[in-house]
Every structure is written in C-alpha cells, then in structure tokens.
C-alpha positions as CSV (number, residue, x, y, z in Angstrom):
1,M,0.0,-0.2,0.0
2,T,3.1,2.4,1.0
3,V,4.6,1.8,-2.5
4,L,1.4,2.6,-4.1
5,L,0.8,5.8,-2.4
6,Q,4.1,6.8,-2.9
7,W,4.1,5.5,-7.0
8,L,0.5,7.7,-7.4
9,T,1.8,11.0,-5.1
10,G,5.0,11.1,-6.5
11,P,4.2,11.7,-10.1
12,L,1.1,14.2,-8.6
13,L,3.7,15.9,-6.6
14,R,5.7,16.7,-9.3
15,A,3.0,17.3,-11.6
16,V,1.4,19.8,-9.1
17,L,4.6,21.5,-7.9
18,T,5.5,21.9,-12.1
19,H,2.5,24.0,-12.5
20,F,2.6,26.1,-9.3
21,D,5.9,26.8,-10.9
22,R,4.9,27.5,-14.1
23,R,2.3,30.0,-12.7
24,V,4.9,31.9,-10.1
25,A,7.0,32.1,-13.5
26,A,3.8,33.7,-15.6
27,R,2.6,36.2,-13.0
28,S,6.8,37.2,-12.4
29,E,6.8,37.6,-16.3
30,S,3.5,39.6,-16.4
31,E,5.0,42.2,-13.2
32,R,7.8,42.6,-15.2
33,L,5.8,43.5,-18.7
34,S,3.9,45.9,-16.7
35,A,6.6,47.7,-14.9
36,D,8.4,47.2,-18.7
37,L,5.2,49.2,-20.0
38,A,5.1,51.8,-17.0
39,A,8.7,52.7,-17.8
40,R,8.1,53.0,-21.3
41,S,4.8,55.2,-20.7
42,I,7.1,57.3,-18.3
43,R,10.0,57.8,-20.9
44,A,7.6,59.0,-23.8
45,E,6.0,61.7,-21.4
46,M,9.4,62.9,-20.5
47,E,10.5,62.8,-23.9
48,A,6.9,65.2,-24.8
49,R,7.5,67.1,-22.1
50,G,10.9,67.8,-23.4
51,H,9.9,68.9,-26.7
52,A,7.4,71.3,-25.2
53,R,10.1,72.9,-23.1
54,A,11.9,73.4,-26.0
55,V,9.1,74.6,-28.1
56,L,8.5,77.2,-25.5
57,L,12.6,78.2,-24.8
58,A,12.4,78.8,-28.7
59,E,9.6,81.0,-28.7
60,Q,10.8,82.9,-25.7
61,G,10.8,86.6,-26.5
62,R,8.7,86.7,-29.2
63,F,5.4,88.7,-29.3
64,W,3.7,86.4,-31.7
65,T,4.0,82.7,-30.2
66,A,1.6,80.2,-30.7
67,A,0.9,80.2,-26.6
68,R,-0.2,83.8,-27.2
69,L,-2.5,83.4,-30.2
70,G,-3.6,80.5,-28.7
71,R,-4.5,82.4,-25.5
72,L,-5.9,85.3,-27.6
73,M,-8.1,83.1,-29.5
74,F,-9.9,82.6,-25.8
75,V,-9.4,85.9,-24.2
76,V,-10.8,88.2,-26.6
77,P,-14.1,86.8,-27.2
78,L,-14.5,86.6,-23.9
79,G,-13.6,90.3,-23.3
80,I,-15.8,91.5,-25.7
81,W,-18.8,89.3,-23.7
82,W,-17.8,90.3,-20.8
83,S,-17.5,94.2,-21.8
84,A,-21.1,94.1,-23.4
85,V,-22.3,92.2,-20.2
86,I,-20.7,95.6,-17.6
87,A,-21.8,98.0,-20.4
88,D,-25.7,96.7,-20.8
89,S,-25.8,96.4,-16.9
90,I,-24.9,99.7,-15.8
91,F,-26.6,101.6,-18.4
92,A,-29.6,99.5,-19.1
93,F,-28.9,99.4,-23.0
94,A,-31.8,96.7,-24.8
95,W,-28.9,94.8,-26.0
96,S,-30.0,91.5,-24.2
97,V,-26.4,90.2,-24.3
98,A,-26.9,86.2,-23.7
99,A,-25.7,84.1,-21.0
100,L,-22.7,81.7,-22.3
101,P,-24.4,77.9,-22.9
102,S,-23.2,75.3,-19.9
103,P,-19.6,74.3,-20.3
104,L,-18.4,78.0,-21.7
105,D,-19.4,79.7,-18.7
106,E,-17.3,77.4,-16.3
107,W,-14.6,77.7,-18.8
108,A,-15.1,81.7,-18.9
109,G,-14.5,81.6,-15.0
110,A,-11.5,79.2,-15.2
111,I,-9.7,81.3,-18.1
112,L,-10.5,84.5,-15.6
113,L,-8.8,83.1,-13.1
114,S,-5.8,81.7,-14.6
115,L,-5.3,85.8,-16.5
116,F,-5.9,87.3,-13.1
117,L,-3.9,84.7,-10.7
118,V,-1.6,82.7,-12.5
119,D,-0.3,85.3,-14.8
120,G,-0.5,88.0,-12.4
121,L,1.5,85.8,-9.6
122,Q,4.0,85.0,-12.5
123,G,4.6,88.6,-13.6
124,A,4.9,89.6,-9.5
125,V,7.6,86.8,-9.4
126,R,9.5,88.4,-12.2
127,A,9.3,91.9,-11.0
128,T,11.0,90.4,-7.6
129,R,13.3,88.2,-9.5
130,A,14.4,91.2,-11.4
131,R,14.7,93.9,-9.3
132,P,18.4,94.3,-7.9
133,G,19.0,93.6,-4.4
134,S,16.3,91.3,-4.3
135,G,17.8,87.8,-5.3
136,P,19.1,85.2,-2.7
137,E,22.7,86.6,-2.1
138,A,21.4,90.2,-1.2
C-alpha cells in the first residue's frame, strides 16, 4: 500500500509543483511586462515634455507665439462678451446679452482665474527677481 501511495503521489506531486512553478513564472513575467510598459510610458511623457519645453524656449522673447495666439483666441471674445454684459448692466441698453451656455460659463471663469491669478503671480515673481538686491545673495 505504501508503495502504491508513493507511486501515485510522486508523479502527482511533481505535476502540481511544476504547475505552481509555471504560474509563479507567468505572474513574474506579467509583472515585469507591466513594469516595462509603465517605464516606456514615463519615458514617452518625459520626451513629450522635453519637446514642449524646447518649443517654449524657442518662442521666448517673441511677441507672436503659438501660446499667445492660443490665449488671445479665447480671451478676446470673452473680453468682448464681458464688456457687453457690464455695459448693458450699467447703462441699461436694450442689448439683451445672452448668457454663455453650460460648459463655456465654467471655462470662462477658469480662464479669468488663470489670467488674473496665474499670470499676475508670474508677473510678480518676475518683477521681484528682476529687482536689484532682491535675490538670495542680497
């Protein structure tokens, strides 16, 4: 009886252990591939950001840049609309300026916030950096 049990469990045990070894190897390979894919994605993002930075640096010092033209495409129409709303509200013209539709009103608020807060803070930082005697060595 013992011989029969040893004979049955020997090949069966080897088969089970082999199966578990293959599962562990497959899982390790899957994790390695996932990590490799994540690393490639990070490298691609870094490369894209490097190209964007190169474009920004190349455009620096020029008045008509893609970023400035892009801003103007959104800011000028919003400025005209806000001016019309304010003029109509103050002087009670019969213009009946329409409200912006649902997503555009949120975007307009975000653009306004960006213009006055972000650009304003950037200008303040540049002004403090440009002032003589205000740097860290002063």
